[in-house]
C-alpha positions in Angstrom: -21.6 129.8 6.9 -24.2 128.0 9.0 -25.2 129.3 12.5 -23.3 126.2 14.0 -20.2 127.2 11.9 -20.6 130.9 13.2 -20.7 129.8 16.8 -17.7 127.6 16.7 -16.0 130.3 14.8 -16.6 132.8 17.3 -15.5 130.3 20.1 -12.2 129.6 18.3 -11.4 133.4 18.5 -12.8 134.4 21.7 -12.8 131.2 23.5 -16.2 132.0 25.2 -19.5 132.8 24.2 -22.8 133.7 25.9 -26.5 133.5 25.0 -26.7 137.1 24.8 -23.9 137.0 22.3 -25.7 134.7 19.9 -29.0 136.7 20.3 -27.2 139.9 19.1 -26.0 138.1 16.1 -29.6 136.8 15.4 -28.5 133.2 15.9 -31.4 131.0 17.3 -30.7 129.8 20.9 -31.5 126.4 19.7 -28.1 126.3 18.1 -26.3 126.0 21.4 -28.5 123.1 22.5 -27.7 121.2 19.2 -23.9 122.0 19.5 -23.9 120.7 23.2 -25.7 117.5 22.1 -23.1 116.9 19.4 -20.4 117.7 22.2 -18.9 120.4 20.1 -19.5 123.2 22.9 -19.8 122.9 26.7 -21.9 124.7 29.2 -19.7 126.1 32.0 -22.6 128.2 33.7 -25.9 129.6 32.9 -25.7 131.1 29.5 -22.0 130.7 29.1 -20.2 128.3 26.7 -16.8 127.1 25.6 -15.2 124.6 23.5 -14.9 121.3 25.0 -11.7 120.6 27.2 -10.7 124.1 26.7 -8.5 125.5 29.6 -10.7 128.4 30.7 -9.8 131.4 32.7 -12.0 131.1 35.8 -11.4 134.8 36.8 -12.6 135.7 33.2 -15.7 133.3 33.0 -17.0 134.0 36.7 -17.9 137.5 35.8 -18.4 137.1 32.1 -21.7 138.8 31.1 -22.1 140.4 34.7 -22.0 144.3 34.2 -22.2 145.5 37.8 -19.5 143.3 39.5 -15.7 143.8 39.9 -12.9 142.1 41.6 -11.8 143.5 44.9 -10.3 142.9 48.1 -7.6 140.0 48.1 -8.6 138.9 44.6 -7.7 142.2 43.2 -4.5 142.5 45.4 -3.7 139.1 43.9 -3.9 140.7 40.5 -1.8 143.4 41.5 0.9 141.2 43.1 0.1 142.4 46.6 -1.1 139.2 48.2 1.0 136.5 49.5 -1.2 133.5 48.4 -3.9 132.8 45.8 -7.1 133.7 47.5 -9.4 130.8 48.5 -12.5 132.7 47.5 -13.1 135.2 44.9 -13.8 138.7 46.2 -16.3 140.5 44.3 -17.8 144.0 44.8 -21.4 144.7 43.5 -23.9 147.4 43.9 -26.2 147.4 47.2 -29.1 146.4 45.2 -27.5 143.5 43.2 -29.5 140.4 43.0 -27.9 138.1 40.5 -26.2 134.5 40.3 -23.1 135.3 42.4 -25.2 135.4 45.6 -25.6 131.7 45.5 -22.0 130.9 44.5 -20.2 129.6 47.4 -16.8 130.3 46.0 -17.6 134.2 46.0 -17.5 136.5 48.9 -19.7 139.4 47.9 -19.0 142.9 49.1 -21.8 145.5 48.7 -21.3 149.3 48.1 -23.2 152.2 47.5 -23.5 153.3 43.7 -21.9 156.5 44.4 -18.5 154.8 44.8 -18.9 151.5 42.7 -16.9 152.8 40.0 -14.1 154.5 42.1 -10.8 152.9 41.1 -12.1 150.3 38.7 -9.5 149.3 36.1 -8.8 146.5 33.5 -5.9 144.1 34.3 -4.8 140.8 32.9 -5.9 137.8 35.1 -3.2 135.2 35.8 -4.6 133.2 32.7 -4.1 136.3 30.5 -7.6 137.5 29.9 -8.6 141.0 30.7 -10.9 141.3 33.7 -12.1 144.3 35.9 -10.7 144.8 39.2 -10.2 147.6 41.7 -6.8 149.5 41.5 -4.4 149.2 44.5 -5.2 152.2 46.3 -9.1 151.2 46.3 -8.3 147.9 47.4 -6.2 149.3 50.4 -9.2 151.7 51.4 -11.7 148.8 51.3 -9.3 146.7 53.4 -9.1 149.5 56.2 -12.9 150.1 56.0 -13.5 146.3 56.5 -10.4 145.8 58.8 -12.3 144.4 61.7 -13.6 141.6 59.3 -10.1 140.7 57.5 -7.0 139.2 58.7 -4.7 142.0 60.0 -1.4 140.2 58.7 -2.5 140.0 54.9 -3.7 143.8 55.3 -0.1 144.7 56.7 1.6 142.6 54.0 -0.3 144.6 51.1 0.4 147.9 52.8 3.9 147.3 53.4 4.8 146.1 49.9 2.7 148.9 48.3 5.0 151.3 50.1 8.2 149.7 49.1 7.1 150.0 45.5 8.2 153.2 43.5 4.8 153.6 41.9 2.7 154.0 45.2 0.3 157.1 44.9 -0.5 158.4 48.4 -2.3 161.3 47.1 -4.7 158.9 45.3 -5.2 156.7 48.6 -6.1 159.8 50.4 -8.4 161.0 47.7 -10.3 157.7 47.8 -10.3 157.6 51.5 -12.1 161.0 51.6 -14.6 160.0 48.9 -15.4 156.8 50.9 -15.6 158.7 54.3 -12.6 156.9 55.8 -9.9 159.4 55.7 -9.4 159.3 59.7 -9.1 155.6 59.6 -6.5 155.7 56.7 -4.5 158.1 58.5 -4.6 156.1 61.9 -3.6 153.0 60.1 -0.7 154.5 58.3 0.7 155.9 61.5 0.6 152.4 63.3 1.9 150.8 60.2 4.8 153.1 59.2 
């Protein structure tokens, strides 16, 4: 199997490939250029390629190959079915020192956190299109919303909390554990008192 066939084979299975992927397989980068010229693949963002006219998963594609980024806030709540609407922008949390390409993306709202809490509550879920993506669990999202409540729409935050508490799987212990680690235990307690 030649290099072009290898790339096309990977794309037929994974639906997406990056320049880093082919370098690891010792495939020359020029193969991607040739395949684009032959219209056998399309570049969807810098270093990321798909088959032509393939219906991609925008959530999966956006963070593909970015290690220090995770869906958060309303985008993560949308994945957890705790948001009334599809978010207009992608909410993504990154470490404080992040300097990557998402900074220039107008469709992304970046939230910066200390490295000490970056991995707190990180889980893998299926995006609406069915690909596995990383986002924060419900309790982490709720803590983030309370921490930034002055900058967010109160009605959306209220909706998420009320729906969360109506579900049998809510975990108040985890919520308060996260709040303590994030230094917002008092704010969470006060918010809960006013809401419930």
